[in-house]
C-alpha positions as CSV (number, residue, x, y, z in Angstrom):
1,M,-3.9,20.5,-1.3
2,D,-5.1,17.1,0.0
3,L,-8.7,16.5,-0.8
4,P,-10.8,14.0,1.3
5,L,-11.8,10.7,-0.4
6,V,-15.4,10.9,-1.3
7,D,-17.5,8.0,-2.4
8,I,-20.1,9.3,-4.8
9,C,-22.9,7.2,-6.1
10,C,-26.3,7.7,-7.6
11,I,-29.1,6.8,-5.1
12,G,-32.8,7.6,-4.7
13,A,-34.4,9.6,-2.0
14,V,-34.9,6.7,0.4
15,G,-31.3,5.6,0.0
16,F,-30.1,9.2,0.4
17,Y,-32.0,9.6,3.6
18,R,-30.8,6.2,4.9
19,N,-27.2,7.3,4.3
20,L,-27.8,10.8,5.7
21,V,-28.9,9.6,9.1
22,Q,-25.8,7.4,9.6
23,P,-23.3,8.7,12.2
24,D,-20.4,10.7,10.8
25,T,-22.1,11.4,7.5
26,I,-21.5,14.8,5.9
27,A,-23.8,16.0,3.2
28,F,-22.6,18.6,0.7
29,T,-23.3,19.9,-2.8
30,T,-20.9,20.7,-5.6
31,S,-21.1,21.8,-9.2
32,L,-19.5,21.0,-12.5
33,Y,-17.9,24.5,-12.4
34,E,-16.3,23.7,-9.0
35,I,-15.1,20.3,-10.1
36,D,-13.6,21.8,-13.3
37,R,-11.8,24.5,-11.3
38,I,-10.3,21.9,-8.9
39,I,-9.2,19.8,-11.9
40,K,-7.5,22.8,-13.5
41,E,-5.7,23.6,-10.2
42,K,-4.5,20.0,-9.9
43,E,-3.3,19.9,-13.6
44,S,-1.3,23.1,-13.1
45,E,0.3,21.6,-9.9
46,L,1.1,18.4,-11.8
47,S,2.6,20.1,-14.8
48,G,5.2,21.6,-12.6
49,Q,6.0,18.5,-10.6
50,E,5.8,15.7,-13.2
51,G,6.6,17.3,-16.4
52,E,4.7,16.6,-19.6
53,L,2.9,13.2,-19.3
54,M,0.6,11.8,-22.0
55,D,-3.1,11.5,-21.1
56,K,-2.8,7.7,-21.1
57,E,0.1,7.9,-18.6
58,L,-1.9,10.2,-16.3
59,V,-4.9,7.9,-16.3
60,E,-2.7,4.8,-15.6
61,Q,-0.9,6.7,-12.8
62,K,-4.0,8.1,-11.1
63,L,-6.7,5.5,-11.5
64,P,-6.6,2.1,-9.7
65,Y,-7.0,-1.0,-11.8
């Protein structure tokens, strides 16, 4: 499952509106429940593909420096 890259940041109402009226902007909502569910799905996919990696190895592999 390929998820789109989403740039999430904390902005005020004016900044939100300014971004919302830009062309090709898509507004959406999510929840911590949904995020946790997606993380669990990805973890189950990774456990079958990559074997048992330590947390530090997963962080280094997935996060850019």
